[in-house]
N, C-alpha and C positions, 0 to 999 in steps of 0.2 A: 581803674581809671588812674592816670598819672596825677601826681601832686599838682602839676601846673594846670591840668584841666579842672581839678577840684577847686582851685583858687580862681578859676575863670568864671566870674559871676554871669557874664553874658552867655557863655556856653551852657551853663547849668540852667539858666532861664529858658534858653531856646529848647533844650532837651525836655524840660518840664512841659513846655507848650506842645511839643511834638507828642509826648506820651499822652497828654490829655486829649488832644484831637485824634490821636490814633485809636484810643479806646472808643471814642465817640464814633469813629468810622464803622467799627464793628458792631456797636450797639444799634446803629440805624439799619445796617444791612440785615441783621437777624430779625429785627422788628418788622422791616418791610417784607421779608420773605414770609414771616408769620402772617402778616396782614393779607398780602396778596394770595399766598398759597393756601391758607386755611380758611380765612373769612370770606374771601372773594372766589375761592376755588378756581384759581387761574389754571390755564392749560400749561403743559410742559414748555411749549414755545414761548408763551407769555412769561414764564419764569426765567427762561434763558435770556429774554430781552432785558430783564432787570439788570443782570450783570453787564450786558453789552451797553446799556444806557450809561453806566458809570465808566466803562472801559473805553468806549469809542472816542470820547473827547480827548483822552490822553494820547491815543494813537493819532487822531486827526490834527490836534492842535499843539502837541508836545513841543515841536521845534519853534512854533510861533510864540507860545507862552514863555518858552525859554528865552527867546529874544526880548520879550517884554521885561522879563526878570532882570536882564542885563541893562536895559535902557532906563528903567525906573528904580527908585529907591526901594530896596527889597523889604525893609521893615514895613513901609506903607502898604506894599502889595500883599504881604502876609496878613496884616490886620484886616485889610479890606476883604481878602479872600475868606478869612474866618467868619467875619460878620455876615457876609452874603450867604455863606453856607449855613450858618446858624438860622438865618431867616428862611432859607429854602427848606430846611428840615422842619421848621415850624409849619410851613405851608403844606407839608405832607399830612398833617392832621386834618386838613380841609379836603384832601383828595377823595373823590367819589368813584373814580375809575382808574384803570391801569394806565391810561394815556396821560393822566395828570401826574401819576407817579413817574412815568418815563420822562416827562418834561422836567420835573424837579430834579431827578437823578442826573439827567444829561447836563443841566446847568451846574449842578453840584460837581460833576466830573470836570467841567471846564475850569471852575475855580480851584479845584484840587490840582489840575495841571498847571495852574499859575503858582500855587503854594509850594509845590515840591521843588522846582528849580530855584525859586526864591529862597527857600529854606537851605538848600545845598550851597547857594551862593553866600548866604549870611553866615553859614558855618565856616566857610572859607575865610570870610572877613574876620571872624571872631577868634579863630584858632591859628596859631603859628604853624609854619610848615612842618617843623619837627614833631608836632603833636597831632597832625591831621589824620594819620592812620588810626590812632587810638580813638580820636573823636568820631571818625566815620564808623568804626567798629561799634562804638557805643550807640550811635544813632541807629545802626542796623539792628543791634540787639533790642533796642526799644521797639522798633518796628515788629520784630519777631515776637517780643513779649506781649505786645498789645494783641497780636493775632491769636495768642494762647489765652490771655486773660479776658479779652473782649467778648468772644463768643460764650465763654463760661458764665461771665457776669450777665450778659444779655439774656441768656436762657433763663436764668434765675429771675431777673427783673421783669421779663415779659410775663412770666407766670405769677409774679407777686403783685406788680403794680399795673399791668396791662400795657398793650402796644402803644397807645397814644401817649401815656405818661413817659414811656421810654423815649419817644420822639422829643418831648419837652426836655428831658434830661440830656439827650444827645445834643439838642440845640444849645443848651447851657454850656456843654463842654467846649463848643466852638467859641462862644463868647468869652469863656474863661481863658481859653488859649490866646484869644486876641488881646486880652488884658496883659498876659505875661509878655507877649511879643511887643506890646506897646512900651514896656519897660526896658527893652533892649536899646543899646546905643545906635545912633544912625551910622551910615557908612562913613568910614574914615575919609579924610580929605583927598588922599591919593586916588581912591577909587572914584570919587566924585569927579576929579579932574579928568580921569581916564574917560569917563562917560561924556563929560562936557566937550572934550576935544574932538568927538566924532563929527564928521561932516554931514551926518544925517542920511546915510545910505538907506535904501529901501529895505523892507522886511525880508523880501526874497533874497537880497544880497547878504543880509545878516544871518539868515538861516543857513545859507551856503557856507558861511564862516564856520559854523559848528561842525558841519560835515567835513569841511576841508581840514580843520584842526585834527579831527579823529583820523583822517586818512594819512596825515603826516606821521602818526605814531603807529608802528606795527603792533605794539602791545594793545593800544586802545582799539584798533581795527579788529585784530584777531580776538581780543578779549570780549569785545561786543558781540562778535560772531558766536563765541562759546556761550556767552550769557544768553543770547537770543535762542540758540538751539536747545540749551538746557531747560530754559523756561518753557519753550514750546512743548518739549516732551513731558515736562512736569505737568503742564496744564492738560496736555493730551491724555495723560494717565489719570490725573486727579479727577477728571470728569467721569472716568469709567471705573473707579475703585469699587463702588458699590456693586457694579455689574460683575466684576471679578470675584469679589468676596461671596456673592450669591452662589458661586460654583462649589463652595466648600460645604461638606456635609454637616460639620459641627459649628457652622457660623452662628454668632450671637448677634442680636439686634444692636448691641453696643459696640461691636467690633470696629465699625467705621469711625465712631467717635474716638476710640482709643488710638486708632491709626493716625487720625488727624492731629490729635493732641500730642502723640509721641513725636510726630514729625516737627511740630512746633517747638517742642522741648529740645529736639536735636539741633535745630537752627539756633535756639536760644543759647545752648551750651557752646556752640561754635562761636557765636558772637561774643560771649563772655571770655572765651579763650583768646580770641584775636584781639580783644580790647586790652588784654594784658601783655600779649606778645606782638609788639608792633614792628619788630625787625624781622620780616619774613619775605620770601620770594613770592609775590602775588601770583605770577603765572603758574608756578609749580603747584601752589595750593588750588588754583582753579582747575588744573588738569586732574589732580587727585579728586577734587569734588565731582567732576564729570564722571570719572571712573566709579565713584561711590554711588552716584545716582543710578548709573547704568546697572551696576551689580545689584543694587537693592530692588530695582524694578524687574530685572531679569529673574532674580531668585523668587520674587513674588509670583511671577507667572509660572515658573517651574514647580515650586512647592504647591501651588494651587492645582496644577495639572495632576500631581500625584496625590492630591487631597490629603495632605499631611495633617495629622491630628495636632492638638494643642495649639490651634491657631491663635488663641488668646495670648500666647507667648511670642510666637515667631512673627506674627503680623506687626504688632507694635515695635518689636525689635528691628525689623527691616524698615519700618517707618522712621524710627529714631536714626538709623544709619543714613537713610535717604535725606532726611531733614538736615542732619549735621553736614552731609556732603553738599547739599544745596547752599548752605551757609558758606562753605569754602569757595563756592563759585561766585556768589553774589557779593559778599562783604569785601573780599580782597579787590575785586574789580572796582567797586564803588570807591573804596579807599584810595586805590592807586589812581583812579580818574581824578579824584579831588586833588591828589598830590601833584599830578602832571598838568592840571589845568590852571591857568592864571585866573586870578579872582574875577577879573572883568569879563571872562568868557564862560564862567561856570553855568550860567543860565542857558546859553545856547548849546553847550556841549551836553549838559544833562537833559535838555529838552529833546535832543536826538536820542539819547540813551532811553529816556522814559517812553518816547514814541516807539522805539524798537521793542522794548519789553512789553508794552501794552498791546502792540500788534500781535506778539506771540501769545499773549493772554486771550486775545479774541479768536485767533486762528486755532489754538490748541484744542479747546473743547469741541469745536466743530469737526476738526480733523480726527480727533479721537473717536467720536461717534461713527464717522464714516469708515475709519480703519477697522474698528471692532465689528462693524456690520459686514465688511467685505471678507476679512480673514479670520474673524473670531476674536474673542476677548483675550484668551490666554496667549495665542500667537502674537497679538499686537503688543503685549507687555514684553514678551521674550525678544521680539524683533527690535523694539525701540530701546530696550536695555542693551542689546548687542550693538546697536548703532552708536550708543554713547560710549561703550567700552572701546569700539573701533576708533571713535573720535579722540579718545584719550591717547591711544598709541600714535595716531597721526600728530596730535599736538605735541607730544613728547619728542617726536622725530624732528619737528620744525622749531623746537624750543629756542635753539641758539639763534636762528634767524629772526625770531620774534623779539628776543631780548637784546640783540645787537642793534641798537639804534641810538641816534643822537637825542639827548633830552630836549624835547621841543619846548620846554618851559624855562630853560636856563636864562634866556634873555628876557622873559616876560613875567615870571611869577614873583618878582621881587616886591611888588606892591602888595604886601600882605597886611591885611587889616587887623593887626593885633592891637585892638583897642585897649588902652590901659584900663584895668579893672581892679 
């Protein structure tokens, strides 16, 4: 982290709140799966609906909530979102059937879809343009870190203090996050003026603004395509890893856990690296990331086909490579999007981005199951890996066309909310 970011108290406070609520997200998910899957003995379809209950609101309402994040004061929105989510997690302790769980999770997903674009917009307000790449890299690193730490802590806590106590603890993390966000400064005057000057166009028109802004930038448009495709294939394969690993003769019951953990560590390493190296070509890094994911998944299928021994070594190693590569796709795109988007439009632009990524998260597992059923699990990994490698070569071929564009933010991004701290 650069010295200017270390001295930015507002940024540090926002990142602290993000880390606390991020760990809380993973605490609740593992506890819910334990409750519904083990205690209530839910069917596989009921289990899949748990993830969809959280993901659907992001896909359905992402552009709308992004518009709300631009229309209203972001600090207030984030505090309100955290408090409501804390209450909803508490209500899970009263749930007596899966439909009550679905309802609470769906509402939680809606308020999460409000929090994320508001947080990205607030980040843009608090950090100067020259530090935005480092700030966004650190934010993504925190996201990756909570995905590694959260499940590990959750598994221990569920066994030590029980599922319902984990819900209480998770609820407390949202309230604590709200307290930290409450300490943030409000939007700077320039941003308020920008909002107040609007003539009150309809939500539909404002949502179109987010899409239109992305269309104006070849990088954002193609980068969003790369991000969506990469995430789609990641989710497609993630849902089928356990099926693939079952094909190995020397498979260990802990192998999937090591694979997931190593992928998280890989993304964490990339995040740390990018937070220190802020002067990079985002598009080239994204292309390399796409290639790395494709190579990792393809090799996973090939080595499983040959039933290679020592899977406890090569499976986590490929997971580490795929995770690090995924970080090269996600983090530079998010950082560059922050850099290119003016502060008063971050909610709408990131609403579109979040809607795209969440849609990939929903379609991926369903498509993965269908593809593996039709052509087999090993061919599905080899084919999807090969498609990503082919996408890498196509992306490199069109690199200059993507990068040769007028900076769409030159005339707009001057209103940077670098609040004195």
